[in-house]
Every structure is written in C-alpha cells, then in structure tokens.
N, C-alpha and C positions, 0 to 999 in steps of 0.2 A: 472793330472801324474805330478810325482817328475821331480824336477826341474832339469835338468842335468846341467845347466849354473851356478850353485852357487859355488863359489869356497871355498869348503872345508876344513877345517884345524884339525888337529889333538891336543886335548887338554888332555893331558893322557889318560885315558881309553874313550874318549868322541870324536865323531867326530861332527862337526859343524861348523858354521862362525859366525864372529862377523863383526859388519858394521863397517866402514871404523874411524869412530871417537873415536870407543875403542878396536882397536885394537893394542894391547900394550903391553909388557913383564909382566909388574905386574897384570894386570886382568887376561892374558892368564895363568899365573901360579896359581894364585887363583881358576879357574874354574878349573884345574884338580880335586880337593877336592872339587868339588859342591855340592854333595849328604851330606857329611859329616856336610855342612852348613844348608842344607834345613832340615835337618830330629835334628838338635841339641836341646839340651835340651835347652827351654826358648828361643826359636826363636819366634818373633812376627808371629803369624800366622794370613794371612788377611782372607781367606778362607778356610772352608777345607769339603772336600765331597769325590766325585770320584777322584778329583782334589785337590792339596794344592798350597796355593799360599802362600809366606811369603816375608816379608820386609827382606832383607841384605844389610850389610854395609861392602864398601870394597873401593878400590883406584883402580885409572883411571891416569896413566901418572903424578903419585903422588899428586892427587887430590882425596878427598874425594867424594865417590859419592852412593847413597842409588839406589838400586837394588830391582823391583819386580820380584822373580821367579815363574812362574807357574810350578809346577812340575806334568805333566801328568800322569794317575794311568795307569797299565798294561793293555792289552788286549789280546781277544783270539788272538788264531793261525788265523784265516780266516780276523781278525781286523789287525795283522802285515804282513798278504799277500798281503792285499789292500793297505797297508801302503808302500810297496814297490813299488807299482804301482802310486797312488798318491800324494804319501809326508808323514808325520808324522804331527799329529795336528800341533807341536813344528814349522816344518817348512813351515805351511801354515800361522799359525798365524804369523810368520816374514814377510812373503813374504806379508802378507794382511796389517801389518801394514807399511812395508815400502811403499807399495803403496797407501795407506791413507796419509802418510807423503808428499810425493813427490805429491798427488793432493792438499795440502793443507786442508787437513779435519783432525781435532783432534783427535790425538791417543796419549798414551804415547809411547816417542821416542823409538824406538824398538833397544835393544843392540845385539842381536842374537839369534841363539837358539843352543840347542845341544842334540846328539842320541849317545846313547849305547846301540848296538847289541850283542847277545850272542846266537849262534847256531841258527840263523835265525829268533830269538826274539827278539824286543823293551821290553828291560827291563827297560832304563832310557830316558825320555824325558822330555827337560826344554826351555821354551822360557823365555828369560829376557827381561825386559824395564825398564826403567826411571822411577822411585816414583814420580808419581804428589801428592805433598805433599798440604793438603788444601784444597782435593777435597771431594765430599760427592757424592752418588748415585744417581740418579734421584727419587728411590725409598725415600731415607731417607729423600731428601727435600719436598717429599711430605707427609709425615706422619709426617715432623714437621710442615709442615703449617696444616694440618688437624688438628692437636692435639694443636697446641698452635699458629698459626698466620694463624685462616680462614678468608683473606681478598682475595677477589676477584682478585683485583689489580696483589699480589702475584702470584696467580695463573696463572694467565693468562700470566705474564712477566715469569716466568718459565717454561711455555708450549711454548710460542711463540720460546723462546732461543732453547729448544729440537728440535721442530719440524722444525723450520730451519736449525738444523746441521744434522737433519737426512735429509732433500732435499737436502743439499748438499754432505752427503755422496753418495745418490742414482746417482746425478747428476754426480758423479767422477767416477760412475761405477761401483760401491760395495755393494752386498746386503749382511747385515748382517748374516741373518737366525738365529740369536738366540738372537732378540734385545730386550729383556726386562729390565725393569727400572734399574734392579742393575747393568747391564752392561754399561749402560749410569753417565759417573761422569762430575762434573762442580764444580766451583766455585762460591761461592756467593759473589758478589764485592759492594751490598750496599740493602738498605731495599727494592729494587724493582729490582733488576739488578741482573742476573747471566750471567757467561760466559765461555770460556776456557772448552767448550764440550769437550771431550776426548770417545771416545767408545774403548770398552775391550772384550775379549772373543774373536777373532777374527778366532778363527781357524776353525769354521763352512761357514763363509763367501766363497764368491765367487765373482771373478772378470769377469766384460761381459762391453763388446763394450757400451752397452747402457742397463739399468734396464728397465725391462717392468712392466706393471703397476700391472700385478699378480704377480710379484716379490715384488713390492712396497708396495701391500698391504698384502702379506704375511708377510714383518716385521714387518708393522707397528702393526699387528693382535698380538704380543706379548706385546705391550704398554698396563701397567693395568693404566686404568682411570675409572670412574666413566662413565655411559654412556652418559651422555649428556655433559660431558668435553671432552669424548672421541669426540665427535662429532665434538666440538669445534676446536679440535687436530686436526681432519684431515682436517678440513678448514686452519688452520694455518700451515699444511705442506703445500698446493696446492696455498695458497695465492700469487696472489689475483686472480689465478683461482679458480674457479668452481671445487669440485671434480670430476672427470669423473667417468662414471655410472659404466665402466669396472671394476677401481678401487673398488671402492665401495661393489662391489658384490664380488671382489676376498678376499677384507679385511675379509668381514663379514662371507664368507664362512672360511676363515682361522681360524679366531678366533672362529668358532661352534666348528672345527675339534678341536683345540688346549684346548678348552675347555674339550672336551669329553677324550682327551690324559692325562689331569690331573684327569679329575674325576677316570680313572682306574690305577690311578700309585702304588694304595694300592696295586690292583691286581698281574700290573705286577712288582711289585719290594716292596712285604712284607716286608723283612727287611730292607730296606733302609728307607723305609716309619716309622716303628717303631723307627729308628735310630732319625731320622728327629723329628720326635714328642718329644723322650726324650731329645733335646738340648733346651737350653734356646736360647729364638730365642729374637733380639732386640725390641723395639716397632715398633708395625705393624698398617699396617691402621686398623682404624675404621670402626665396621661395616657398611656396607652400607646404611643401617637406619639409622644412629647414624653421619653421614656426613653433616654438614653445615657449608657453608660460607656466610659471608657478603660483600654485595659490596657497598662499600662508594660512589662512583659517582653514582649509580642509587638511591640509599638509601633504599635498599632493599635486602632479603637473595634470593639466586640464587638456582634453581633446580639444582642438581648434579646429578640425574638420569632423563632418556628420561620417558615418560608417560609409556611406558609397563612396566618397572622397576619398576616403583613406584607403580603401581598396586600389585605387587605380595608382598609388605610389608604393605598395606593397613589392618587394624585392621579386625578380622575377623565380621562380621555382619554389617560392615561399611553402605554397602549398602541396605543390608534387614531393618535396623533402620532409614535411611530417606522414604524406601519406607512405611514401618509400620509408619512413624509419618504423611506422607500423606494421609493414609487410614482415619487413626483416628481421624485427623485435618483439611481434606481436606475441607469438605461440612461446616463447622464451618467457615474456615477459608474463601471459596469465598463467604459466604454469610456477611463476617463482611467485606468483601473489598467493595461489592457491596453498602452497607451501607455509608462508607467512602467514596467510589467513589462520590456518591450524594451529599456530602458537600464541594466539589473541587470548590474553589475560592467563597464559597456562604460566610463565616464569615469574620470578620474585623480581619484583627492581625498586630500586633504591631511587626514594623520593627527591633526596636532598639536590638543591641545586635543578631541577628540572625545569623550572617557570623561569624566565629572564624577562625584564619591563624593559620598555624601552623609556629614554629620556632627551630630553632636547640639550641639556649640558649648557644651555646658555648661560651669559653671564649675570643677567637680570634673572636667572629660574633656577641656577645651580643648588643654592642654597635652601630652597622651599623643597627641590625633588630630592635632597640628600636627606631630608628630614622624615620625607616620606617612604623614603625607602628603607631607614632606620625602621619604621612603624612597621613595616611590611615583614622585617626581621631580615634584612640586607640581601636580596634576593639578586642572581648574578643582573648586569646592566647591558642593556643592548646601546649603543651610539651612531649615530648616521653622520657621516661628513658628505656635503653636497656640494658636486663640483660649482656649480651656479653661485654658492655663496661667497664671500670674500676670502681673502687669504689671511684677515684679521680673524674673521669667525673659526676658520680652521685651528688656528694658534690656540685659540680659547676651549676650543675643542679639546685640541692635544692637552694643554694644561688642565680641564678639568678630568681628563684619563689618568693624569699623574697622581690629582687630589683623590681618586677614588680608589684609585690602587692603595695609596696610603692607607686608606679608610678599610682597607682589605676584600673588598668589591673583585667579584671576578667578570670580566668585560670582553664582550665583542662588540665586533664594529663591523657598519657596511659602510662601502663605497660606493655613491649613489651619481649616474651620469644623468647630463641635459646634452641637448641636440648639440650643443657646442663641443662638448668632450668628444663626440663625435666627429665633428668637423674638424676641430684645432686639435691633432694628436699631439702638437707641443704640451698646450695647454694641460691635456689631461695627464701627461706623463709627467709632469711637472707636482700635478694635482696629487698623484700616486706614490710619487718617489717620498714628498714630504712626509705622506700620512703613514707609509709601509715603513720607511726607514726610523720615526720615534718611536710607532708602536707595534710593529707587523708581529717581532718578537715577544712582545709583553704581554697582548689579550689573545684571547681563548679559540677566537676564529676571525677570521675576516670574509665578509663575504662581497663578492666581485659583480658589480650590477646591479640593476632594482627594475624588476617585472619587466623584463625584456619582450616578452609579448605583447606589451600592451605599447604601441608606437608615440603613444602620448607622451612617454618616458625619452624620446629620443632616438631608441633604436629602431631601423626599420628593416632591418634582415641579420642573418645570422654570419654573415662577413664582417657586417659591422661591431656587431660583439665580440668577434673573434680581433678586431683591432682593438678595443678598449682593452684585452686580455693581455697583448703582448706587453706592454709595460711589467704585469704583474707576472709574468712567466721570466720575464729577465730579474724581476727580486727574487723569486721561488728558488732559482740556479744558485745566487748569491745568500739567500738566508733560508738554510736548510728546515729550520725548528718552526717557519712560518707555516700556519695552517688556515687553508682556504676554502670556503663554501660558495656554491652556486648551483647552475644558473641563476636561481632566483626568480624563475617564473611566477605568475601568479594565477589562483582560481586552478579548476579541474580541467585544466587542458594540456593533457599528458601527451597527444602526437606532436606537439611544440616543444615539450620537454624532452621528447625522444630524440628530435632533431636537433634541438641546439648540445645535447651531448654526443649526437653523431656527427657533430661539427666542431667540437674542442679542439684547438691547436694542439700541436703536438708540445711536449714539455709542461703540460699543464696535468696536476694533479688534483683530486679536491678531496679535502681532508673528510667531507660531507656532504651530502646534496640538501641543498638549502632552499627551502620552497614557500610562497606564500598560500597558504591554503584557507582562503575564504571558504565560509559555506553560508554566509547570512541571508544569501537569496532563498535560501531552502528552510530558514527559519531558524529551529530548535536542531544542534546538532545530530541528533538521532534520525531527523529527516532525510529523506531518499532523495536522489536524485539517479533516475533508473532503478540500478540494485546497490550502489554505493551511497552509503551513507559516511560519516567524518571518519569514522575507524577506519573504512572500506578504502576511502579515497587516499589513506594516510598510507595503509601498507600497500595500495598501488605504486604511491611516489617511493616506496623502499624499495617493491620492488624494479622499479625502474633504476636506482643506483646499483643493485644487483647486477641487472642486465649489463650494466658499463663498469663493471669492476677495474678494466684498464685504466679509466680515468677518473673514479669515484668510488671513497671505500663507502660499505655498506652500513652506514649510518644516516638518519634524516633529521633534518633540523625543521621545524617550521617557524619562519624565521620574522612573521606575522601574520596577525590575525587578530578580529575584532569585532563588532556587529556595531551599523551607524545607530545613534539615538534619535528619537522622536523628538522633534519639536528644537532640533538645533539649526536649523535654515541651512544656511550656505557653508556653514563650519563642520556640516555632515559630509563624508564621502560623497554621498550620492544626493545631497541640496547642491553641491557646488557644481558651477560657478553662480548659480542664479536661480533664487526660491521660484520655479514657473507658476503661472496664477493657473485657477482651476485644479480640477481634482487629481493625484497622484495613483497612478496604475502600478503597480508591482513592485511598490516601495516595501524595501526589506527592512526599514528604520523600526528596531524595538524599543519596548519601555527599558529604563534605567534598570527596573527589577528584573525584565527577563534578559536582559544583557548580563547582569551581574550571575544570574541561574545556569544560562547557557555556558558563562565563561569558565566555571568551575566545571561541569560535564564535558567541555571540548577538551580541557586537561587530563579529565580522567579518562575520556573514549583515546585519547590520540599516546599518551605516558604510560598508564597503567597496562594498556592491549600491548604493550612492546614496540607500537609502531613507529611512534618518534623518540627521538633522547632528549628533545628539548625543544618547548613552546616559548616562543618569543611574544608577549602581549603588546601590542602597538595602541596607545602608550599609556605612559603613566596619568599624566596631565594636558588633556585637549577635551575642548567643549565640546565637538560633535562626536565624539567616541572615545575618550580617555577614561582611566578610574577615577581620577579626579577633573572637574568641572575648574577650568580656568577663565573662565570670560571674565571675571572682575577679580577686583584685588584681592578679595579673599576667597581662597580654594576653595570649594567643598568638595568633601567627599563624599563620591555616590556609593551605592548601594555597592558594588563591585567591588571598591576599594576593601570595605570592611570584612566583603564575604571573601576576598583573596588573605586579607590578612589573617582570618580565622581557619581557610583552609591551611596556607601555608605554615601558620603556628602549630595545627591539629599533625599535619603530613613531613612536616620539611626534615623532620630525622626519621619518617617512618619508611617503611616496606612494604608495599604491597606484596600480599600473599595469593588471595583468589577471589574469583567474583561470582556470587549466585544472582538466578533472576527468578521473579516468580510473574507469568503472564499476567495481563493486566484482565481482570471480570470486566472491564470497562469495552474496550475496544483490543481485537485481537493483536494485531501490530504494535501493540505499546505494552511495556512491559516495567515491572518494579526493579529497579538495581539496589543488589549490596556487594560493595566493594570492602572486603578484608582488608584491614594494614595491621603489621607489627611494630608497636614502637621500641625505641632502643633500650626502655628498661624490661620490654618483654611485656607490657600490656599490649591487647589487641583494642582496635576500635574499628566500626564499621560507617563507611556512606552509603546513606540510600536517598533514593529519589524516585521519583515516578517519570517516564519517558514522555507521557503524553497526559492523559486526565488525572485530577486527583484521584486516589484508590486507595480502598482499606484491604490491606493483604496480612496475611500470616507472616511472621517474620522467619526466615531460614536458618534465621543465628538467635543464640540466649543471648540477650545481653541484660544489663542492671539498670541502665541511664540513658537520658535521650538527651543532646543538645539539641537547640534550634542550628540556622546557620549561619548565625553570629558566633556560637559557642553559649550562648545563654541555655542553665539548665532549665529541662521541661520536667513535666509530672512525674514519678520515677515511676519504672514499669517492673515488678518484676517477674522472671521467667518467661517462657514465649507467650507473646500476645499479638494482636492483631495491632499492626502501624496505617496512622492516616498518612499519605505518603503524596505529595504533590512534585512540582518542580524543583521546586528548593531543595538543595541537599542540607540533609542533617546527619546527626551525628552519633550511634550509638557506643556507649563504652561499656565496659566489663564484661567484654564478649569471651564465652565460653571457646577455650583453644582447640576445643574438639572441633 
C-alpha cells in the first residue's frame, strides 16, 4: 500500500521527497526542470528500454554531485489505479533503497523520488540515486572473465562475493524479485578480489520480516551462470550450511518457469523483441559449449556444466561411434587381451628410466624442481605446453627443455588444448609449429591432446580432435624422426578410446598409445572394477594398441596418474573448484602414506607385468596431488617422494625377473606379493608387500636382510622366515639365486 507517512514536497510540477542529506535549495530548484535534463540531447544514457537511466551532473549544497536518474515509462490506466494503492515504482524503489541502506546492504545511496500526476494518470515518475563510479555489473565481469581471464580462482572469488552479498540482503528482510546479473553492481579491487556490491532496480522488491526459502530460491533463479557454477553459487550462498532441499526445489521450479517466460517473450512482445534484436549489444556470454575455465590450483580445466547439460552438446553419433567400435573390434580386442595377460610377469624387464616425473618447468620453480629430480636420481622428465598460456610461458618452457637436455635428462612433452584451440585453428597451428619446430626431434615423444574424452578440456567430438591433429600430421611428414603418442584419453573408458583410434585421420602414425589411467576411485591399485584391476586395465589398453597396428605401435605409455590427497581442499582434483559444505560421498582422496604405497604398487603392477613401457607420475610438486607439497615457500617432501627415491635407487639399474604370490590367510582375494629383481652386479633383491590386510606369511624366497620402505635396515633374519607384510613395500636382500 502506498506509504502515507512520507513527507512529500512540491518541486515545480512534481511531488516527491528527498532524503535529508540532499534536501537543499539548489538541488530543489534543479529538480523543477528534471524532464528537460533527462531527455536532453547528448545526455549520457546508461540504459534504455521501457525505462530510461541517465547520468546527470548537478550541485547540492554548493558541491557537484553525479546522479543516476531512472525515468519510469508510462503505464496503463489499470496500472495507474494500482499505483494509487501500492505506490509508484519510483516510490517503491526509494523505500527499498532506504531500507537496504539502513540495514547495511549495498545499494546506490538514494536521493529521492518525484512523480507528476495529470488527470488521474501518472505521466512522469523518477527515482534518483548517487552514481557509483567505477562499478560494473556482475554480468559484465563474468563476460570479461570468460573471454579474457578464464581462471577458476577469479570466478570463485567473484561468485563468493556476490553470493554472500545476496545472502546478507535476504537476511536483512528484502527480496529483490528481479535479481538478474545486470542488476548487481560491484568494483574490482585486485586481481582476485571484488567488493562494494550494490543492488539496483529495486522497484519489484518486497520487504519482509523474514525471507522464506521459497522467496530466496525465486530470487536466485534469475542469476545466470553455467549449471555447474550455479551449483557452486548455491552452496556459496548457504555456506557453511548445506542448501536446504525446499530451497533447491523452489529455485529449480522458478528457474524453469522463468526459462519458459523468456522463451515466449517473442510471442508476447514481438515489437519489443524486434527492437532489441536490432540494437547493438555489448559483449555477451560465450556459447555454453565454448565455455572453458582453467584451475591453476588443481592443475586442470573445470567443468562448467552438469552432466545433464553437457549431454545436450555432445556431437551427434558420439555414443553410436563408441558402440560401433566395440562391435567391430571387441572380439579381437578380447583375444589380444587374453594373450597379453598370459605373459604377465613372465618376461625380464629392465627398470631403467621406466618411471617419468612431470614438472611445471616454470621460471620461478625450475631450480627447485631440478634439485629434487637430482635427488630422485635424474629420472625422465615430462613437461606440458598449454595452449591457454602466454607465448612468454611457452618460450620459457622451451628454454627449460634445453637446460634439462644439457643436464642429461630424457624428456617427453605434451601439447594440451583448450576450447580456443578448437575454435581458432590458426592459433593452435602457431602453437604446434612453435613447439614441434624447437623440440619435436629432441624429446623422447610428444603427446598430442589431453583427456579428449572429457569435454571440460575443450573437445566435444572426434571431428574436433581430428582438426587438432592436422598441423601435427603436417609436421610428421617433414620431420620423420618425431615420435608421437596419443590419443591421451583418461580413465577406464575404452569404448571411447576405440572410437578415437577408429577416427584417426590418414597420415598419422602413433609411436605408442598414451593413456591417463587413473584408478583412484577404486582405492588400492589391486582393487577390482568388474574383473579388472590396474594390471588388467593396462593390458586391455595395450590390446587396444595391437588392434590398431595401422595407426599405433604395440606400446603403452601411462602418461598421467596420481591419487588425490586428503585435506588439500580445492587444490585437490576432486576438491576443485569449491569445497562443498556437508559430508563428501565416494571421496577417492587418500592419506599421504597410502598415496606413497599405492604409487609403488601401481608402478610394479604396470611395468613389471610388461603391460606398460613407461609410467608418468603427475606430478613432482603440487599441494593437492604431488610428490612434494608446494603450498608454502619451503617445499615439503611427502612420504611418496622419499619412497620413490628409495625405489628408484634400488631398482634404477635392476632387471625384473619373476613374481611369486602367497595367498593371504586373512582374505581370499588378497595376496602377499614377492617380486624378484637382479641388480647390475648380479645381486638379487625382492620387493614384498600385502595387497590388503597386514599379514604374516612364510617367504617363498630365501633372504638374508630386510630394508623398510625407505631403505632403512631392519632386524636381520637368517634363512626362510615368516614375514610381517603390510601395504608398505619392503626390500629383501641377499636373495638366493635359486
């Protein structure tokens, strides 16, 4: 109802009120001719549609001020009748702004409102507020980030700032009811910080003693974000609580209703729609399919869309191609797999340079990384080039490769795409040409593409991946000594791998099949997924390579693996991009001790079995998943670093000879594993561990000494003895050659 307690005054033909701060003679005199200024030629128009927002300069108490004046459009006779009862839009906006200011919620400081009635009709209506300089809308900031600064930390900071401000507005008893991104203004205060959030266009708002869950959900339903970022935004709004189910239901219902409302706008307002289409719009959001965000903290791209929405953009025939590839190659694949599995641990395997370690090779980290690599015994090094990075960063990585080659390291590289690489073929070609011209024939192998079966990395179909391969094919023709690997799929999704190899363009031959074989969601590497543990998965990938001998050699490189670490929050691959409140379910994160044990057992299962030629550990230093914790200036070596150092020191020049297994007395599907190696001097040693519960078993090998997982001598045991084994690998020395 129209507020009768407002002290209205006359300003020429207008009636309205000014806040006490602005009630002065010079401003009052200026207001008498407000229409002249609002519609003057050359006035700065901030927004133009049904209503008109302009920026005007005037004076108050002798000091210049800038005002934003919102001129509301005329309405129907029925609307004017309702306005008599509930107040005009200008009045309601002013009351809402005053309420927010008094509650400590951001809004442009209200100056007042003016109305002019004529013959029972509201012919002019204005709301006045101070101009908030250097502010941009939430929409404009999002567009800028998506197009020019697609860094996850920036998105999270911006979203958290806005979500917290909306929560404070609701807690103050105000529901906006038109909370679009364009109606939220804020200032950028640093590379990763925003503040001074203010809410505008308040005329539809309502004051409440308490804002209900339904009203909160309705307000948030107007926020525009990609669906997975919207999920995070809801959680930020409720943090540290979990979003209530009633709120989620209300928000989704309102969002669907608003989507239908927008979809029918062209029917309800055809003329307005045509007029808006003819207007030149500032930069808008990229298409959902082209959204791409990089998360430096977890070293990966993050999904912008939830699974349901991602499926809407998959290339036509994506699933059919996978089914067709399985039907076409499935029988031969299974036959080759069974042949390969029969050779498991039956061959002698030289362990030298089988384990590669990935590093960042960045300017501020290379010295530390090289020192740690020396400590590990100078294993092969893997370096990634990212298309989304700057040319300066590419050149530094190239310089790092030259430096590492001088130090005697064997090096492999990967070329990692983003969405722009697919959309801008010239940019991707320039990137590929630069890298391959410099290091293509110098490094051991080059992996083309990254996790192409995960659309968050920018590739939505096999045809797009083929386009990425074209400049590489051109190079392989002119550089016969370049060794290429791919297609770099991730996880145990071999139907996609089969389809990708089936669609390889002519002229491309892979020196090896490279695959990112994670098994973290199964826990220990010996745990089964169906009938496949890590070793079986690796042999099946090797069998895939055999099935495509025309495009790929019979070699397997596992070019990325690790386990996410507990307690590392958003730096973990599974904690990114936001650490959600509430209990995590099916969290694959492990302790640092389990990570170390699983790492050595993964290497033994894949390399000593003969399934894989090389394992690339991702990566040397990273807070969420690395061998070394780099969260502080003083890097901390984790147990995995020390255990890998011991393992490589023991096995770096050894040859695997045979494996023996003893069934666990605790659990039928658990084993005590004994792997025997021969050193270059003829001495033998054995790595022993339990795949499940700790057990006490009789050793199948005769040994004279025991070293723990870090190479420290344990109590000497003579002859055959019972051993207490756990998941920690131990080393038995003095092995009888028989």
